[in-house]
C-alpha positions as CSV (number, residue, x, y, z in Angstrom):
1,M,-42.3,-34.8,-22.0
2,D,-42.1,-33.3,-25.4
3,I,-40.8,-29.8,-25.9
4,S,-41.5,-28.3,-29.6
5,T,-38.5,-26.6,-30.9
6,E,-40.4,-23.5,-31.2
7,N,-40.6,-23.5,-27.2
8,L,-37.2,-24.8,-27.1
9,E,-35.8,-21.8,-28.9
10,K,-37.9,-18.9,-27.0
11,I,-36.6,-20.6,-23.6
12,I,-32.9,-20.4,-24.8
13,V,-33.4,-17.1,-26.3
14,G,-35.0,-15.9,-23.0
15,L,-32.1,-17.5,-21.0
16,I,-29.5,-15.7,-23.4
17,I,-31.3,-12.6,-22.8
18,C,-31.3,-12.9,-19.1
19,L,-27.4,-13.7,-19.1
20,L,-26.5,-10.9,-21.3
21,S,-28.4,-8.3,-19.3
22,F,-26.8,-9.7,-15.8
23,V,-23.5,-9.6,-17.6
24,F,-24.0,-5.7,-19.0
25,F,-26.1,-4.2,-16.5
26,S,-24.8,-5.8,-13.1
27,E,-22.5,-3.2,-11.1
28,S,-19.1,-3.6,-10.4
29,K,-18.2,-4.1,-6.8
30,E,-14.7,-4.1,-7.4
31,D,-13.2,-0.6,-6.3
32,V,-10.9,0.9,-8.8
33,K,-7.7,2.2,-7.0
34,P,-5.8,5.2,-8.7
35,E,-2.5,4.4,-10.0
36,I,0.4,6.2,-8.4
37,V,3.0,7.7,-10.5
38,I,6.3,8.3,-9.0
39,D,7.9,11.5,-10.5
40,V,11.4,10.0,-11.3
41,D,13.1,13.2,-11.4
42,E,11.7,14.1,-8.0
43,Y,12.6,10.8,-6.6
44,E,16.1,11.3,-7.7
45,L,16.6,14.4,-5.4
46,N,14.5,13.0,-2.3
47,P,14.3,9.2,-2.6
48,I,11.5,8.8,-0.3
49,V,7.8,8.5,-1.3
50,A,4.7,7.6,0.7
51,W,1.0,7.0,-0.1
52,K,-1.9,5.9,1.6
53,D,-3.7,2.7,0.6
54,T,-5.6,-0.2,1.3
55,H,-5.1,-4.1,1.5
56,K,-7.1,-6.9,2.5
57,K,-6.4,-8.6,6.1
58,W,-6.4,-12.4,6.5
59,D,-9.8,-12.2,7.7
60,D,-11.1,-10.7,4.3
61,T,-11.5,-7.0,5.7
62,I,-10.2,-4.1,4.0
63,Q,-7.6,-2.0,6.1
64,D,-5.5,1.3,5.5
65,I,-1.9,0.9,5.2
66,V,0.7,3.4,4.1
67,R,3.1,2.2,1.1
68,I,6.7,3.8,1.6
69,K,9.1,3.8,-1.4
70,Y,12.7,4.5,-0.3
71,R,16.3,4.2,-1.4
72,V,18.9,2.3,0.7
73,S,22.3,3.6,0.4
74,N,24.0,2.7,3.9
75,M,24.2,-0.6,5.7
76,N,21.7,-1.3,8.5
77,T,19.0,1.0,7.2
78,K,15.5,0.8,8.6
79,I,12.3,2.7,8.6
80,W,11.3,5.0,11.8
81,V,8.0,6.6,12.0
82,M,7.6,9.6,14.6
83,D,4.8,11.1,15.8
84,S,4.4,14.9,16.0
85,N,6.1,14.8,19.7
86,W,9.0,12.8,18.3
87,N,8.1,9.5,19.8
88,V,8.4,6.5,18.1
89,V,4.9,4.7,16.8
90,H,6.9,2.3,14.4
91,E,10.1,1.1,13.1
92,S,10.5,-1.8,10.4
93,A,11.4,-5.3,11.7
94,I,13.8,-5.8,8.6
95,V,17.0,-4.0,8.5
96,R,18.1,-3.3,5.1
97,D,21.6,-3.1,3.2
98,P,22.8,-1.8,-0.3
99,Y,23.5,-4.2,-2.9
100,D,26.8,-6.3,-2.4
101,D,28.9,-4.0,-4.7
102,G,27.4,-0.7,-2.7
103,T,24.9,0.5,-5.5
104,P,21.8,1.9,-3.9
105,R,18.7,-0.2,-3.2
106,D,15.1,1.0,-4.0
107,I,12.6,-0.9,-1.4
108,Q,9.1,-0.5,-1.0
109,Y,7.8,-0.9,2.7
110,V,4.0,-1.6,4.1
111,W,3.2,0.4,7.4
112,K,-0.1,-1.1,8.5
113,L,-2.2,1.8,10.2
114,Y,-3.9,-1.1,12.0
115,E,-3.3,-3.0,14.8
116,T,-1.5,-6.3,14.4
117,Q,1.7,-8.3,16.5
118,R,4.1,-5.6,15.5
119,T,2.2,-2.6,15.0
120,Q,-0.3,-0.5,17.1
121,H,-3.5,1.0,15.7
122,I,-2.2,4.4,14.3
123,E,-4.6,7.8,15.1
124,P,-4.9,10.4,12.2
125,G,-2.2,13.0,12.6
126,L,1.2,14.4,11.0
127,Y,3.8,12.0,11.1
128,T,7.6,11.8,10.0
129,I,8.8,9.2,8.1
130,V,12.7,8.9,8.8
131,V,15.1,6.4,6.7
132,G,17.6,6.0,9.7
133,G,20.0,3.4,11.4
134,M,19.5,0.7,13.9
135,Y,18.7,3.3,16.9
136,P,15.9,5.6,17.0
137,P,16.6,9.1,15.4
138,H,16.8,12.1,17.5
139,S,16.0,14.6,14.9
140,A,15.5,14.4,11.0
141,Q,18.2,16.8,10.7
142,G,20.8,15.0,8.1
143,K,18.6,12.1,7.1
144,L,16.2,11.2,4.7
145,H,12.7,11.9,6.0
146,L,9.1,13.0,4.8
147,Q,6.2,14.7,6.4
148,F,3.2,12.6,6.0
149,D,-0.5,13.4,7.2
150,I,-2.7,10.4,7.8
């Protein structure tokens, strides 16, 4: 099977054109997430920020989450999420402490809005995220908190 160099050149040029058109004209399937910018001055005044995001589960499905960045300045600190009736809908499983020398520590926590072993499915609504102690808070008064709408 002899192929002339002229035909071989045409085949190679055709393959290059197909490859380049595929690379430049194919649609990107990757979603670009907006970058979250945290205002440092505002964070210093009220050191709790939350934003809605998504992540990929173990079964490759994309699920909703809330990322919470907060400051730990007391021992035995955890996140509590309360609904509009002040019922606990979520609590962090991990208790956090400041650094050993007592300086505050900034933590980023992920609250999963879908059902898992530790979380229930969260319906849309207004929730209060409270940075509290070992026991459920009875109010947000005097505690670092944030109202968050899902």
